[in-house]
C-alpha positions as CSV (number, residue, x, y, z in Angstrom):
1,X,20.4,8.4,5.8
2,X,22.8,6.2,3.7
3,X,22.8,2.8,5.1
4,X,21.9,3.8,8.4
5,X,19.0,2.0,10.1
6,X,17.2,3.5,12.2
7,X,14.4,1.6,14.5
8,X,11.6,3.8,15.7
9,X,10.7,2.7,19.0
10,X,8.0,-0.2,19.6
11,X,4.6,0.8,18.7
12,X,2.2,-0.4,21.4
13,X,-1.2,0.6,19.4
14,X,-4.0,2.6,21.4
15,X,-7.3,2.1,20.2
16,X,-8.5,5.7,19.4
17,X,-11.6,6.0,21.5
18,X,-14.3,8.6,21.0
19,X,-14.2,12.0,21.9
20,X,-15.9,13.1,25.2
21,X,-19.4,14.6,23.9
22,X,-19.6,12.6,20.7
23,X,-22.6,10.8,19.7
24,X,-22.7,6.7,20.0
25,X,-21.6,5.0,17.1
26,X,-23.8,3.2,14.5
27,X,-24.0,-0.2,13.2
28,X,-21.6,0.9,10.4
29,X,-18.9,1.8,13.2
30,X,-19.0,-1.7,14.8
31,X,-16.0,-2.9,13.2
32,X,-14.0,0.0,13.5
33,X,-10.9,-0.5,15.9
34,X,-9.5,-3.3,14.6
35,X,-5.5,-2.7,15.2
36,X,-2.5,-4.5,15.2
37,X,-0.2,-4.4,18.6
38,X,3.4,-4.3,19.4
39,X,4.3,-3.4,15.5
40,X,7.7,-2.1,14.4
41,X,8.7,0.7,11.9
42,X,11.9,0.4,10.7
43,X,13.6,3.3,8.5
44,X,16.4,2.7,6.2
45,X,16.1,5.6,4.2
46,X,16.3,6.2,0.1
47,X,19.3,8.0,0.1
48,X,20.6,6.7,-3.4
49,X,16.7,6.1,-4.7
50,X,18.0,2.6,-6.1
51,X,14.7,1.2,-7.3
52,X,13.8,-1.8,-5.7
53,X,16.1,-1.2,-2.4
54,X,13.8,-1.0,0.7
55,X,13.5,2.3,2.6
56,X,11.4,1.2,5.3
57,X,9.2,-1.6,6.7
58,X,6.0,-1.4,8.7
59,X,4.5,-4.6,10.2
60,X,6.9,-6.5,8.1
61,X,6.1,-5.1,5.0
62,X,8.7,-2.9,2.9
63,X,8.3,0.2,1.1
64,X,10.7,0.2,-1.8
65,X,12.7,3.1,-2.9
66,X,13.0,4.8,-6.6
67,X,13.1,8.1,-8.1
68,X,10.1,9.8,-8.0
69,X,8.4,9.1,-11.4
70,X,4.6,8.5,-13.0
71,X,6.2,5.5,-14.8
72,X,8.4,3.6,-12.0
73,X,6.9,0.5,-10.6
74,X,7.0,1.1,-7.0
75,X,4.1,3.5,-7.4
76,X,2.3,5.1,-3.7
77,X,-0.7,2.8,-4.7
78,X,1.4,-0.2,-5.5
79,X,2.4,-0.1,-1.9
80,X,-1.2,0.7,-0.4
81,X,-2.5,-2.0,-2.4
82,X,-0.2,-4.5,-1.2
83,X,-0.1,-3.3,2.3
84,X,-3.8,-4.4,2.3
85,X,-3.3,-7.3,0.6
86,X,-0.6,-8.4,2.9
87,X,-1.3,-7.1,6.3
88,X,-5.1,-7.8,6.0
89,X,-5.5,-10.3,3.0
90,X,-8.1,-7.6,1.6
91,X,-8.7,-6.9,-1.9
92,X,-6.8,-4.7,-4.3
93,X,-8.6,-1.2,-4.2
94,X,-7.0,0.3,-7.4
95,X,-5.5,-0.9,-10.6
96,X,-2.2,0.4,-10.3
97,X,-1.5,0.5,-14.0
98,X,-4.8,2.1,-15.1
99,X,-5.8,4.3,-12.3
100,X,-4.5,6.8,-9.6
101,X,-4.3,7.2,-6.0
102,X,-6.8,10.0,-6.3
103,X,-9.4,7.6,-7.2
104,X,-8.8,5.3,-4.0
105,X,-11.5,6.7,-1.5
106,X,-14.5,6.4,-3.9
107,X,-13.5,3.0,-4.9
108,X,-13.0,1.6,-1.5
109,X,-16.4,3.1,-0.6
110,X,-17.9,0.7,-2.7
111,X,-16.2,-2.3,-1.1
112,X,-17.4,-4.1,2.1
113,X,-14.1,-4.9,3.1
114,X,-13.2,-1.1,3.8
115,X,-14.3,1.8,5.4
116,X,-13.8,5.3,4.2
117,X,-13.8,8.0,6.3
118,X,-13.7,12.3,5.5
119,X,-15.9,14.9,3.6
120,X,-18.3,13.2,1.5
121,X,-17.7,9.5,3.1
122,X,-18.2,8.7,7.0
123,X,-18.5,11.2,9.6
124,X,-15.2,11.6,11.2
125,X,-16.0,13.3,14.7
126,X,-14.9,11.4,17.2
127,X,-12.8,9.0,15.0
128,X,-8.9,9.0,13.6
129,X,-7.3,6.7,11.4
130,X,-5.2,3.8,13.2
131,X,-2.2,2.6,12.3
132,X,-2.0,0.5,9.0
133,X,-5.2,2.1,7.5
134,X,-4.4,4.5,4.5
135,X,-4.4,8.0,4.0
136,X,-5.4,9.7,0.6
137,X,-4.6,12.8,-1.2
138,X,-6.7,14.0,-4.0
139,X,-3.9,16.3,-5.0
140,X,-0.2,15.8,-4.3
141,X,2.5,18.5,-5.3
142,X,0.0,19.8,-7.5
143,X,-0.7,16.7,-9.2
144,X,-4.1,15.0,-9.2
145,X,-3.4,11.8,-9.6
146,X,-3.0,12.0,-5.6
147,X,-0.9,10.1,-3.3
148,X,-1.4,7.2,-0.6
149,X,0.6,6.2,2.4
150,X,0.1,3.6,5.1
151,X,-0.3,5.3,8.6
152,X,2.1,4.1,11.0
153,X,1.3,6.1,14.0
154,X,-1.2,8.8,15.2
155,X,-0.1,11.8,17.5
156,X,-2.2,14.4,18.9
157,X,-1.3,16.8,16.4
158,X,0.0,14.8,13.5
159,X,0.1,11.2,11.5
160,X,3.1,9.5,10.5
161,X,3.3,7.0,7.5
162,X,5.3,5.2,5.4
163,X,5.1,5.9,1.6
164,X,6.6,4.8,-2.1
165,X,7.4,7.3,-4.8
166,X,8.9,9.5,-3.0
167,X,12.6,10.9,-1.9
168,X,11.9,9.8,1.6
169,X,10.1,6.5,2.8
170,X,8.4,8.0,5.9
171,X,6.7,11.6,6.2
172,X,3.6,12.9,8.2
173,X,0.7,15.4,7.9
174,X,-1.2,17.3,10.5
175,X,-4.3,16.4,12.5
176,X,-6.6,19.1,13.6
177,X,-8.5,17.6,16.5
178,X,-11.3,20.4,16.1
179,X,-12.4,18.7,13.1
180,X,-11.1,15.1,13.3
181,X,-9.4,15.1,10.1
182,X,-6.2,16.0,8.3
183,X,-4.7,20.0,8.6
184,X,-3.9,19.1,4.5
185,X,-6.6,20.8,2.6
186,X,-5.6,18.1,-0.3
187,X,-6.2,15.3,1.9
188,X,-9.3,13.6,1.2
189,X,-10.0,10.8,3.3
190,X,-8.3,7.6,5.0
191,X,-9.5,3.6,4.4
192,X,-9.9,1.4,7.5
193,X,-9.6,-2.4,6.5
194,X,-12.7,-4.1,8.4
195,X,-13.2,-7.5,9.2
196,X,-13.7,-9.6,5.8
197,X,-13.3,-12.9,4.5
198,X,-9.7,-13.4,3.3
199,X,-9.8,-12.2,-0.7
200,X,-9.0,-14.6,-3.3
201,X,-7.7,-14.5,-6.9
202,X,-9.7,-16.2,-9.8
203,X,-8.6,-19.3,-11.7
204,X,-9.3,-18.0,-15.1
205,X,-8.9,-15.8,-17.2
206,X,-4.7,-16.5,-17.7
207,X,-2.9,-13.3,-17.6
208,X,-0.2,-15.0,-20.0
209,X,3.0,-13.3,-20.5
210,X,1.7,-9.9,-20.2
211,X,4.6,-7.9,-21.0
212,X,5.9,-10.4,-23.3
213,X,8.2,-13.1,-23.8
214,X,11.0,-12.0,-20.7
215,X,12.1,-12.1,-17.2
216,X,9.5,-11.1,-14.4
217,X,10.0,-10.8,-11.0
218,X,7.7,-12.8,-8.8
219,X,6.1,-9.4,-7.3
220,X,5.1,-8.0,-10.5
221,X,3.6,-11.3,-11.2
222,X,1.4,-11.2,-8.5
223,X,0.8,-7.4,-8.5
224,X,-0.7,-8.1,-12.2
225,X,-2.6,-10.9,-11.1
226,X,-4.4,-8.8,-8.4
227,X,-4.5,-5.7,-10.6
228,X,-6.4,-7.3,-13.6
229,X,-8.2,-10.1,-11.9
230,X,-6.3,-13.1,-13.8
231,X,-4.4,-16.3,-12.8
232,X,-0.6,-16.4,-13.6
233,X,0.5,-20.1,-14.7
234,X,3.8,-21.5,-13.4
235,X,5.8,-24.5,-13.8
236,X,4.7,-25.7,-10.3
237,X,4.3,-23.1,-7.5
238,X,2.4,-20.3,-7.2
239,X,4.9,-17.2,-8.0
240,X,6.9,-15.9,-4.8
241,X,7.7,-12.0,-4.4
242,X,11.7,-12.5,-4.3
243,X,11.7,-15.1,-7.3
244,X,13.1,-14.2,-10.9
245,X,10.8,-16.2,-13.6
246,X,10.7,-16.4,-17.6
247,X,8.0,-16.5,-19.3
248,X,7.3,-18.1,-22.9
249,X,3.9,-19.5,-24.1
250,X,2.1,-17.9,-21.2
251,X,4.1,-20.1,-18.4
252,X,6.2,-18.4,-16.0
253,X,9.3,-20.7,-15.3
254,X,11.8,-20.6,-12.2
255,X,14.9,-18.8,-13.2
256,X,16.4,-18.1,-10.0
257,X,15.8,-17.0,-6.6
258,X,17.0,-13.6,-5.9
259,X,18.1,-11.3,-2.9
260,X,16.7,-8.5,-4.5
261,X,14.6,-8.8,-7.5
262,X,13.8,-5.6,-9.3
263,X,11.5,-4.2,-11.6
264,X,12.0,-0.6,-12.8
265,X,9.3,0.5,-15.1
266,X,5.3,0.2,-14.7
267,X,3.8,-2.1,-17.4
268,X,7.0,-3.2,-19.2
269,X,8.3,-5.7,-16.5
270,X,11.4,-6.8,-17.4
271,X,12.4,-8.0,-14.0
272,X,16.3,-8.6,-12.8
273,X,18.4,-10.2,-9.9
274,X,20.4,-7.3,-8.5
275,X,22.2,-9.2,-6.1
Protein backbone atom coordinates (compact mmCIF):
# COMPACT_ATOMS: atom_id res chain seq x y z
CA UNK A 1 0.00 0.00 0.00
CA UNK A 2 3.06 2.28 -0.01
CA UNK A 3 2.59 5.34 2.14
CA UNK A 4 -1.18 5.33 1.88
CA UNK A 5 -2.96 5.20 5.21
CA UNK A 6 -6.15 3.19 5.45
CA UNK A 7 -8.37 3.89 8.44
CA UNK A 8 -10.74 1.05 9.12
CA UNK A 9 -14.18 2.19 10.19
CA UNK A 10 -14.56 2.88 13.90
CA UNK A 11 -15.00 -0.38 15.70
CA UNK A 12 -17.83 -0.53 18.19
CA UNK A 13 -16.96 -3.79 19.86
CA UNK A 14 -19.83 -6.17 20.46
CA UNK A 15 -19.67 -8.53 23.37
CA UNK A 16 -20.13 -12.04 21.98
CA UNK A 17 -23.16 -13.65 23.59
CA UNK A 18 -23.64 -17.34 24.18
CA UNK A 19 -25.17 -19.19 21.28
CA UNK A 20 -28.77 -20.25 21.92
CA UNK A 21 -28.90 -23.68 23.46
CA UNK A 22 -25.36 -23.55 24.84
CA UNK A 23 -24.87 -24.38 28.49
CA UNK A 24 -24.63 -21.69 31.15
CA UNK A 25 -21.29 -20.17 32.16
CA UNK A 26 -19.37 -21.67 35.05
CA UNK A 27 -17.23 -19.77 37.52
CA UNK A 28 -14.21 -19.87 35.21
CA UNK A 29 -16.14 -17.73 32.71
CA UNK A 30 -17.26 -14.91 34.97
CA UNK A 31 -14.62 -12.43 33.78
CA UNK A 32 -15.04 -13.29 30.10
CA UNK A 33 -16.21 -10.33 28.09
CA UNK A 34 -13.66 -7.69 29.12
CA UNK A 35 -13.58 -5.48 26.01
CA UNK A 36 -12.39 -2.14 24.75
CA UNK A 37 -14.96 -0.13 22.80
CA UNK A 38 -14.63 2.60 20.22
CA UNK A 39 -11.17 1.47 19.09
CA UNK A 40 -9.50 2.15 15.74
CA UNK A 41 -7.44 -0.11 13.55
CA UNK A 42 -5.19 2.01 11.34
CA UNK A 43 -3.32 0.23 8.53
CA UNK A 44 -0.29 1.75 6.82
CA UNK A 45 1.06 -1.38 5.14
CA UNK A 46 4.57 -2.83 4.96
CA UNK A 47 5.26 -2.34 1.26
CA UNK A 48 9.02 -1.82 1.61
CA UNK A 49 9.42 -4.02 4.73
CA UNK A 50 11.81 -1.50 6.28
CA UNK A 51 12.52 -2.76 9.83
CA UNK A 52 10.94 -0.68 12.55
CA UNK A 53 8.44 1.23 10.42
CA UNK A 54 4.86 1.07 11.68
CA UNK A 55 2.66 -1.19 9.56
CA UNK A 56 -0.54 -0.82 11.58
CA UNK A 57 -1.83 0.25 14.98
CA UNK A 58 -4.68 -1.16 17.03
CA UNK A 59 -5.86 0.46 20.25
CA UNK A 60 -2.94 2.83 19.68
CA UNK A 61 -0.35 0.03 19.83
CA UNK A 62 1.89 -0.41 16.76
CA UNK A 63 2.81 -3.49 14.78
CA UNK A 64 6.22 -2.96 13.19
CA UNK A 65 7.42 -4.06 9.76
CA UNK A 66 10.44 -6.15 8.90
CA UNK A 67 11.27 -8.80 6.28
CA UNK A 68 9.93 -12.14 7.57
CA UNK A 69 12.78 -13.68 9.55
CA UNK A 70 13.56 -15.86 12.55
CA UNK A 71 16.28 -13.40 13.56
CA UNK A 72 14.65 -9.99 13.17
CA UNK A 73 13.78 -8.13 16.36
CA UNK A 74 10.10 -7.52 15.54
CA UNK A 75 8.92 -11.11 15.91
CA UNK A 76 5.23 -11.99 16.04
CA UNK A 77 5.42 -12.78 19.75
CA UNK A 78 7.26 -9.50 20.44
CA UNK A 79 3.98 -7.87 19.37
CA UNK A 80 1.81 -10.39 21.24
CA UNK A 81 3.61 -9.84 24.53
CA UNK A 82 3.93 -6.07 24.13
CA UNK A 83 0.25 -5.76 23.28
CA UNK A 84 -0.80 -7.62 26.45
CA UNK A 85 1.66 -5.53 28.46
CA UNK A 86 0.68 -2.13 27.10
CA UNK A 87 -3.05 -2.58 26.45
CA UNK A 88 -3.90 -4.56 29.59
CA UNK A 89 -0.86 -4.19 31.93
CA UNK A 90 -0.59 -7.98 31.83
CA UNK A 91 2.60 -10.06 32.19
CA UNK A 92 4.63 -11.42 29.31
CA UNK A 93 3.61 -14.89 28.19
CA UNK A 94 6.86 -16.10 26.63
CA UNK A 95 10.49 -15.07 26.27
CA UNK A 96 10.79 -14.01 22.64
CA UNK A 97 14.52 -14.81 22.47
CA UNK A 98 14.20 -18.28 24.00
CA UNK A 99 10.68 -19.47 23.10
CA UNK A 100 8.41 -19.51 20.09
CA UNK A 101 4.81 -18.46 19.53
CA UNK A 102 3.71 -22.10 19.51
CA UNK A 103 4.51 -22.27 23.24
CA UNK A 104 2.14 -19.46 24.21
CA UNK A 105 -1.12 -21.44 24.67
CA UNK A 106 0.47 -23.80 27.18
CA UNK A 107 2.31 -21.04 29.00
CA UNK A 108 -0.72 -18.74 29.24
CA UNK A 109 -2.84 -21.61 30.57
CA UNK A 110 -0.69 -21.64 33.72
CA UNK A 111 -1.16 -17.89 34.35
CA UNK A 112 -4.10 -16.41 36.28
CA UNK A 113 -4.02 -13.27 34.12
CA UNK A 114 -5.19 -15.23 31.07
CA UNK A 115 -7.80 -17.72 29.97
CA UNK A 116 -7.00 -20.03 27.05
CA UNK A 117 -9.69 -21.34 24.70
CA UNK A 118 -9.46 -24.22 22.26
CA UNK A 119 -9.05 -28.01 22.02
CA UNK A 120 -7.23 -29.20 25.12
CA UNK A 121 -7.97 -25.93 26.94
CA UNK A 122 -11.30 -24.31 27.86
CA UNK A 123 -14.37 -25.40 25.92
CA UNK A 124 -15.20 -22.93 23.16
CA UNK A 125 -18.93 -23.67 22.71
CA UNK A 126 -20.84 -20.40 22.99
CA UNK A 127 -17.65 -18.33 22.96
CA UNK A 128 -15.56 -16.50 20.39
CA UNK A 129 -12.43 -14.40 20.61
CA UNK A 130 -12.80 -10.69 21.29
CA UNK A 131 -10.83 -7.73 19.92
CA UNK A 132 -7.61 -7.53 21.90
CA UNK A 133 -7.31 -11.31 22.33
CA UNK A 134 -4.41 -13.27 20.83
CA UNK A 135 -4.85 -16.07 18.30
CA UNK A 136 -2.08 -18.70 18.26
CA UNK A 137 -1.10 -21.11 15.51
CA UNK A 138 0.93 -24.20 16.48
CA UNK A 139 2.23 -24.47 12.90
CA UNK A 140 2.61 -21.57 10.50
CA UNK A 141 3.68 -21.98 6.88
CA UNK A 142 5.03 -25.42 7.74
CA UNK A 143 7.12 -24.15 10.66
CA UNK A 144 6.49 -25.48 14.17
CA UNK A 145 7.57 -22.17 15.72
CA UNK A 146 3.97 -21.12 15.03
CA UNK A 147 2.55 -17.61 14.90
CA UNK A 148 0.59 -15.18 17.08
CA UNK A 149 -1.58 -12.23 16.09
CA UNK A 150 -3.81 -9.69 17.84
CA UNK A 151 -7.54 -9.99 17.14
CA UNK A 152 -8.94 -6.70 15.79
CA UNK A 153 -12.51 -7.73 14.89
CA UNK A 154 -14.74 -10.79 14.81
CA UNK A 155 -17.24 -11.36 12.00
CA UNK A 156 -19.70 -14.20 11.44
CA UNK A 157 -17.29 -16.31 9.37
CA UNK A 158 -13.86 -14.75 9.94
CA UNK A 159 -11.57 -13.22 12.55
CA UNK A 160 -9.38 -10.27 11.55
CA UNK A 161 -6.02 -9.62 13.16
CA UNK A 162 -2.89 -7.47 13.33
CA UNK A 163 0.52 -9.14 13.15
CA UNK A 164 4.30 -8.72 12.90
CA UNK A 165 7.04 -10.53 11.00
CA UNK A 166 4.86 -11.10 7.95
CA UNK A 167 4.68 -9.32 4.58
CA UNK A 168 1.42 -7.59 5.56
CA UNK A 169 0.57 -6.21 9.02
CA UNK A 170 -3.01 -7.50 8.98
CA UNK A 171 -4.81 -10.68 7.96
CA UNK A 172 -7.81 -12.87 8.66
CA UNK A 173 -8.61 -16.47 9.52
CA UNK A 174 -11.86 -18.35 8.98
CA UNK A 175 -14.29 -18.89 11.85
CA UNK A 176 -16.49 -22.00 12.09
CA UNK A 177 -19.66 -21.25 14.03
CA UNK A 178 -20.52 -24.96 14.23
CA UNK A 179 -17.41 -25.73 16.28
CA UNK A 180 -16.87 -22.26 17.78
CA UNK A 181 -13.30 -22.37 16.60
CA UNK A 182 -11.03 -21.30 13.78
CA UNK A 183 -11.37 -23.16 10.49
CA UNK A 184 -7.58 -23.33 10.05
CA UNK A 185 -6.50 -26.75 11.44
CA UNK A 186 -3.16 -25.27 12.53
CA UNK A 187 -4.79 -22.78 14.90
CA UNK A 188 -4.29 -23.97 18.47
CA UNK A 189 -6.06 -21.52 20.77
CA UNK A 190 -6.98 -17.97 21.53
CA UNK A 191 -5.79 -16.22 24.67
CA UNK A 192 -8.06 -13.80 26.51
CA UNK A 193 -6.77 -11.28 29.10
CA UNK A 194 -8.71 -11.66 32.34
CA UNK A 195 -9.20 -8.98 34.98
CA UNK A 196 -5.92 -8.90 36.88
CA UNK A 197 -3.74 -6.62 38.97
CA UNK A 198 -1.17 -4.77 36.83
CA UNK A 199 2.00 -6.75 36.25
CA UNK A 200 5.20 -5.24 37.65
CA UNK A 201 8.88 -5.75 37.03
CA UNK A 202 11.26 -6.91 39.77
CA UNK A 203 13.84 -4.51 41.23
CA UNK A 204 16.58 -7.12 40.75
CA UNK A 205 18.60 -8.78 39.30
CA UNK A 206 20.22 -6.16 37.09
CA UNK A 207 19.92 -6.60 33.31
CA UNK A 208 23.31 -4.97 32.70
CA UNK A 209 24.48 -4.23 29.14
CA UNK A 210 22.89 -7.48 27.99
CA UNK A 211 24.21 -7.22 24.40
CA UNK A 212 27.48 -5.49 25.27
CA UNK A 213 28.62 -1.88 25.44
CA UNK A 214 26.69 -0.34 22.54
CA UNK A 215 23.58 1.66 21.68
CA UNK A 216 20.10 0.36 22.52
CA UNK A 217 16.57 1.45 21.69
CA UNK A 218 14.34 1.87 24.70
CA UNK A 219 11.92 -0.75 23.35
CA UNK A 220 14.63 -3.41 23.29
CA UNK A 221 15.62 -2.55 26.87
CA UNK A 222 12.05 -2.74 28.16
CA UNK A 223 11.34 -5.92 26.22
CA UNK A 224 14.47 -7.50 27.71
CA UNK A 225 13.37 -6.54 31.22
CA UNK A 226 10.06 -8.34 30.75
CA UNK A 227 11.46 -11.33 28.87
CA UNK A 228 14.12 -12.04 31.52
CA UNK A 229 12.55 -10.55 34.67
CA UNK A 230 15.42 -8.15 35.32
CA UNK A 231 15.87 -4.44 36.07
CA UNK A 232 17.60 -2.00 33.72
CA UNK A 233 19.52 0.72 35.55
CA UNK A 234 19.43 4.14 33.91
CA UNK A 235 20.97 7.53 34.64
CA UNK A 236 17.66 8.82 35.97
CA UNK A 237 14.28 8.18 34.39
CA UNK A 238 13.02 4.74 33.35
CA UNK A 239 13.70 3.77 29.71
CA UNK A 240 11.36 5.09 27.03
CA UNK A 241 10.48 3.17 23.85
CA UNK A 242 11.44 5.98 21.48
CA UNK A 243 14.78 6.96 23.02
CA UNK A 244 18.27 5.82 22.03
CA UNK A 245 20.55 4.85 24.94
CA UNK A 246 24.20 3.96 25.27
CA UNK A 247 25.19 1.33 27.82
CA UNK A 248 28.46 1.23 29.72
CA UNK A 249 29.24 -0.40 33.05
CA UNK A 250 25.69 -1.78 33.20
CA UNK A 251 24.08 1.69 33.13
CA UNK A 252 21.87 2.93 30.29
CA UNK A 253 22.40 6.63 29.51
CA UNK A 254 20.21 8.71 27.20
CA UNK A 255 21.95 9.41 23.91
CA UNK A 256 19.06 11.15 22.15
CA UNK A 257 15.31 10.91 21.55
CA UNK A 258 14.29 9.37 18.23
CA UNK A 259 11.27 9.68 16.03
CA UNK A 260 11.96 6.10 14.93
CA UNK A 261 14.38 4.06 17.04
CA UNK A 262 15.04 0.75 15.30
CA UNK A 263 16.52 -2.56 16.47
CA UNK A 264 17.21 -4.87 13.54
CA UNK A 265 18.42 -8.16 15.03
CA UNK A 266 16.98 -10.12 17.94
CA UNK A 267 19.42 -10.61 20.83
CA UNK A 268 22.18 -8.44 19.36
CA UNK A 269 20.64 -5.02 19.95
CA UNK A 270 22.33 -2.37 18.46
CA UNK A 271 19.71 0.32 18.23
CA UNK A 272 19.82 3.28 15.89
CA UNK A 273 17.76 6.37 15.18
CA UNK A 274 16.29 6.22 11.69
CA UNK A 275 14.89 9.76 11.74
